N, C-alpha and C positions, 0 to 999 in steps of 0.2 A: 624326866629331863636330866640331861647330863651336862656337867660343866667340865670342859676339857682341862686337864691338869698339865698337859704337855706345853710348857712355856716355849719350848723350841722343839722342832720336829726335823729330823734329818731329811735330806732331799728324797731319799728312797721311800720313806714312810709317807711324806707329803704326796709324792707322785702316785703311790698306791692308793692313798686316800682320795685324791682327785678322780682316779679311774673308778673307784667304788662309787663316789658321789655321782659320776656320770651315769652309772647303771641305776642308781636310786632316784635321781632328781631330773626334772625336765626344764628348770629355769634357774638362772643365777641373777643376782643383782649386786651392784656396787655403786658407790658415790664418788663424784669428783667435786672437790670444794670449788665454790665460786668466790674466790678470795682475791681482793685487789692486790695483795702483796705477792700473789703468784706471778705477776708480770715480771719477766726478766729471768726466771729460774729455769726456763726451757722445759717446763713441765710437759707441755704439749709434745715436744720432741721426744721426751723420755717414754711417753706412753703411745707414741704414734704407731709402732708396730702392733702393739696389743689392740689398739682401737681399730686398726685396719682389718684385723682378723675378726674382731667382735662385730663390727658394723653390719654385716649382712644378717646377723642374728638378733639385732636389737628389735625388741617388740614394742618397747615404750621408753621414752626419755622425757623427763620433766624436772622442774625445779621445785624444791620444797625445803622447809626447815624441819621436817620430820622424816625419819627413816627407821623402819623396823621397831615401832613403838618407842622411839627415842627422839626427843626434841633436841635439835642441834643449834649451834650458834651460827647464824648466818644461813645463806641459801646454799644448797647443794644440787648439783646435777645428778639425778638418779637415773640409772640405766637398768631396765629389766631386759634380760637377754635369754633367748632360747638356748638351752644347754646342748648344743650340737656336738657330735664327736670331733669335729674340726677344731673345737676350742680346747680340747684336752692339752695339746702341746703348748699352746700359749699360756694356759693356766699353770702348767707345770714349770714353764720358763721363769715364773716368779720365784720359784724355789723355796716357798714356805708360806704357810697360812698367815703368819704375822708379818710378812714382807709387803703386804698390801697397805702401804703407807705413803701418804703424800710427802714429798713431791715425786717419788719414784714410780708409783703405781696408783691406780684408783684405790679407794679405801673401803674397808668394811664389807668384804665379800660375804654374800649369803647364798644359800642353796634352797630351792623349793621343789616340792612335789605336789602337783595338782593345786597350786595356789597357796599351799601351807608351808611355812618355813620348816626346813629340816635342820639347817645349820645357820647360825647367826654369829658373826664375828665382829669384834672391834679390835683391829690389829694393833693400834698404838697402845692400847691397854693390855694387850696379850690376853684377851678374853674371848671365849668361844662357848656357845651353847648348842647342844644337839637335842632336838625335840623328839625323843623316842622313849618308849617304855617297853618296847618289844625285846624280850630276852634273847631271841635268836639274833636279832640285829646287834644287840649289845655284845654278844659273843664274837660276831664278825668284826666289830670295831676293836675289840680287845686283840683279836688275831692280827689286825693291822698295826698293832703296837700303840694304840691310843690308851691313855690313862685318863680317868675321869672320876668325878664325884657324882654320885646319884643324888638328885635333889627332888623335892616335891614338884610335880608337874605344874606349870603355869600356863597362862593363855599363850597359844602359839601365834606369833606374828603372821599376818597374811600378806600376800603380794599386793 
């Protein structure tokens, strides 16, 4: 398992990373808080374009207080989305992995391959885990400019 050290990633690296993830992964997920204080902040307006693009690819949408092995405070709307190539542009428009923060965008973008998490993020904490031990893949990630700490492998979150 890798813990991403890049606390910020320039737009070029982020875009390259998203394109790599599209080749690697077949699903993404994210959460939208179901918070009463969200009323009046135009959150829905801010993510309208993103959700219009994502909507045809939504595989599952449900409410829960758990997401990616993490108990949350309150309920979240969780979206599991097929990672179609038509989503690359809108994902890149967010301009950074840690920009997936309420109230500007959905939160905690994750990427999956065959139902197993490959990348899990908590944007507001600037935390990201990549679930791989494959040396060839690690070299590709390094070539993309990612910096990380190698950690003992833990249980991989499932979709």
